[in-house]
C-alpha positions in Angstrom: -1.7 13.3 -7.6 -1.3 9.7 -6.2 -4.4 8.7 -8.0 -3.0 10.2 -11.4 0.1 8.5 -10.9 -1.5 5.2 -10.1 -3.7 5.7 -13.1 -0.8 6.1 -15.4 1.0 3.2 -13.9 -2.1 0.9 -14.7 -2.1 2.4 -18.2 1.5 1.5 -18.8 0.7 -2.0 -17.4 -2.1 -2.5 -19.7 0.0 -1.6 -22.6 2.8 -4.1 -21.7 0.5 -6.9 -20.7 1.3 -6.7 -17.1 -1.7 -7.9 -15.2 -1.1 -7.9 -11.3 -0.2 -4.6 -9.5 1.3 -4.9 -6.1 1.8 -1.9 -3.8 3.3 -1.8 -0.3 2.1 1.2 2.0 3.5 2.5 5.1 1.3 5.6 4.8 -2.4 5.7 5.9 -2.9 8.2 3.0 -1.5 6.2 0.2 -3.4 3.3 1.4 -6.6 5.3 1.2 -5.9 6.2 -2.3 -5.6 2.4 -3.3 -8.8 1.8 -1.4 -10.6 4.4 -3.4 -9.1 2.8 -6.5 -10.7 -0.6 -5.6 -7.4 -2.3 -4.7 -7.5 -5.3 -2.5 -5.8 -5.3 0.8 -4.1 -8.6 1.1 -1.7 -8.3 4.2 -1.4 -5.8 6.9 1.5 -5.8 9.6 0.9 -3.3 12.4 3.9 -1.1 13.3 3.3 -1.9 17.0 4.1 -5.7 16.3 7.5 -4.6 14.6 9.5 -5.5 17.7 13.3 -6.2 18.1 14.7 -6.9 21.6 11.5 -6.0 23.0 11.4 -2.7 21.6 8.8 -1.3 19.0 11.1 -0.2 16.1 8.7 1.9 14.1 6.7 4.5 15.9 5.2 6.8 13.4 2.3 9.2 14.3 -1.3 8.3 14.1 -2.9 7.7 11.7 -0.1 5.5 10.3 -0.5 2.3 12.1 0.6 -0.4 9.8 2.3 -1.6 6.7 -0.3 -2.7 4.2 0.0 -4.6 0.9 -2.7 -4.1 -1.6 -3.1 -5.8 -5.1 -5.2 -5.2 -8.2 -5.7 -7.4 -11.4 -5.4 -5.2 -14.4 
């Protein structure tokens, strides 16, 4: 489903002359979809490093370990 939605978005982007697709993933599974669609990871921020007052703020279960930004030129 995620792959089909991403494909539809890219189709829309081509029709409207939009050429850079940026996606922020906080789920390991959505990131895997983008990897399979040949998106490039340009940034990753581990949840373990998101600390406020010495305490980790976000503690999702494995395999969700980082927020990741992907891009693709359309």
